[in-house]
N, C-alpha and C positions, 0 to 999 in steps of 0.2 A: 793556515797559519802567518799572521802580518809581517811583513819585512820591518828591520829597525835601523831608525835614523836615515830616510831614502833621500834624504835634502832638497828635500820642492823649499823653493822660495815663495815668499808673498810679499805685497806691496802693504802697507796700514789697511789702502782701500780695500784690499782684498783682492788684486789680482796679480796673476804669476808673474814671477821677476824672472824666469829661470830666460839664460840665454842658450843659442841653437846650442854651443859649446856643452854648455849643460845635458843639454838632451843626448846628445852625442854619447858623451862622458856613461851616462846612464843607464840609456837606451830603455826606458819605462816599454813595457808590452802591451799596457792596458791606459788608458784616455777616459777622464773623467769629464763629461760637459754638465755645468749645471746650464739649467730649465726653470727660470722664473718664470714670474712675469710682472706689468706695470700697471695694480687694479688697486680699486677701494679695498685700504681694508677697518672703515671705520675711522674714526675720530682720535684713533690713541696711535694707530700704526702706521705706519708712511707706505704710502704708492709700490717698493720697492718691496716689502717684504719680503714675497715668497720667492723673492734674488736671492735676497740674505740670508736666507734661511737656507736656499741650495746653494750657495756658497761656501754657510755654516757647517753643514752634513761633506761637502765635499771635501773641506779645507780639514774639517777632523779625518775623514780618509786618508787622506795622502799622508797626516802625521803618522798613520801606521802603515800605509803601502807604497810602492813605488809605485809613482802615475804620473802618467802626462797630466797636470789640471792645465784646463783650458779656462777662455773667460768665460761667465755667464754669458748667456741668451736672456737678454734682459724685457721681449713680449712675447709674451704667447698669445694662447687662445682664451680670452678674459669677457666673451661675449655678453655673460650670463650677470656681468658689473657693469654692464653700459650703460642703467640709468645714474651712476654717479662720475659727477665730471673728473677727469683726469684722467680715468682708466685708458688705455692705447690699448689695441687689439691684433694680431696676427688673424689671417684666416686658417684652420684648421689644413688646407693643402700649399700654401705659404712655411708654414713651419714644420711640412711632410720637406718638403722639397730642402729647404736651410740644415736640419738634421740629415739626409738624407749624402747632401753634397757633401760637412764635414766628416760623415761616416769615408765616402769614398776617400774625402785625401786624407784622411789617417791613415786607409789602407795601404795608398798607393804610396806611403810616410814610410810603411814596414810596420806598422804599429797592427799588435793583435790583437785587442778589443776596445773596446766602445761600452761606456755607462751612460747611460743617462738620470742626472740624479736630477730629478725631477720635482720642485716647489706647490707646482700648482694643477689639484686636482682636475682641472679643468681640462687640462691637458688630454684629452682621452686615444687626443692620435698618437701621441710617439707610442703606443701599444702595438697600433701598425706598422710606427717604424720598425719595430724590436723585432716582429712576428715575417714582415718583407725581406729584410735583410737576413735574417736565418733560410728562410725558404728560396732565395736568389743566390745563395752562395756568398754573399759578403763577407763584411767586417762580421765575427760576431758582437752581437750587440745585446745588454739586457736593462733594463728600468727598473730605479733603488727610488728610494723605500718602497718597495710592494708592501701591501694591507698585513701581511704576517709581520717584516719589520718593524713597521710602526707598531702593531700592538703590545710586540716583545717591549720595544723604545717605553711606550707610554706603559706599562704593568712597571716598569724598573724605576722611570721615574717615579710613581705614582700618583700621574694624572688621573681624577676623581673625574672629570666627565666623557661619557661615552665616546666615542667613535662617531657616530651620528650626531651627537649632539654640539659636539667639540669642531665644528667645522669650518668657520672663518670668523679669525680675529679672535680666539678665544681663546682657554687657557694656556694648547701647545704652542702658539704660535707667539704667545706674549711673553710667555717662559723664555724661548729659545733666544729671541731678543729682547729680551732681559737680563740674558746669562751674557751676549755676545756684540750688543749694540743697546745697553739702556739707554744711549745718550739721543735717542729715535725715539722711543719712547713716550707718547704724549702721558699729561697728567690725565687722571678720568676712565684710567680704564678700569678701575675699580667700581665704578658703577656704570660700564657698561654691556653686561650683560644681558642677554636678549635670547630666550628660545623660541626657536623658528617652528617648533611642532615639527609635524612629516611635510615634506617637500615634494608630493609625487607628480609635480605639473614644474620644478624648475628649470629643465632644458629648455621647456615653451616658453615661461613668464617670465623667468629671470628671477634675480635675488631680489629685485625690490617687490616682488609678492609677498614675503615672507620674513623681510626687516625691512624697515627704519632707515636704521642705521649704518645698514650696512654689517651685523656683526649679528652672528650666529653663535653661539657658544657663552661662555664663562671667565671672562678674561680678568677679573677680580681672586682667583684661586691660584691664577700665575706665580709665579717666582724664578728668579734665575738660579737657584737650587735644582728645579724641576728640570728648564732650560739644558743643564749643563750636563745633570743626568739623560737626559734626552738625548742628546748628540752623542754621548757615552754608547746608550746601549745603542744607537744607529749606527755607531762603525763597528763594535762588534757583531752587528746584523749582517755589513755589508764584508765579512772576513769570507765567507762561502762563496762569492760573487768571483774573483780573479777562478776558482779553478772551474764556475762553473762555466767563467768564457774560455778555457781552455787555456790560460796562461799560467796558472800556475798560482804560489801565495803570495 
């Protein structure tokens, strides 16, 4: 079960504002690391979309559990979006090393577990980071949200688009930002729907082979209420993760 009144603080820009004395007093056993990206999200969502969403999910969790909320990683593996201006990527090996270094630092500081709150589906390497940490006796790690977590949250929120069709800048992502950051959602999302169809060679050809706008999904269906319900559903789905990570509820 979640703890109450964990005492976490964030600034208006979403960055944690805890002091070292706050952490010394609370002694959280679990850290959350939001992992976003800096990549195109069509003409109606910002390049920082995945980072904003990862931070929103982590903030929602921090409202239910006593955690050390870390600032986000804002660059990751966005190579499939390289055809659009503004997109910036890290190599998978760089992201792996950065996350592993953060995990090692947390372990030396006495933290028992680290959950990677991933906002970008292309960060496949994060699964390997989690696997290797477990196999090598490192800090206990988990990757969140998993597919089942998203499925439960999408059902709760009444998302109409399937997970396959709601791939990028669609109903889910637009709904979350309409709820948390409506100021960054541009006009035009109601007419930006695009069906990318089957995408068997996405890793080889990139997103540009399946969409000219960068959108695959139906942002026209997005609402702020769906965004609120999505975040609430994800926060509930997280409630079992501390126990899995060996640090209690």
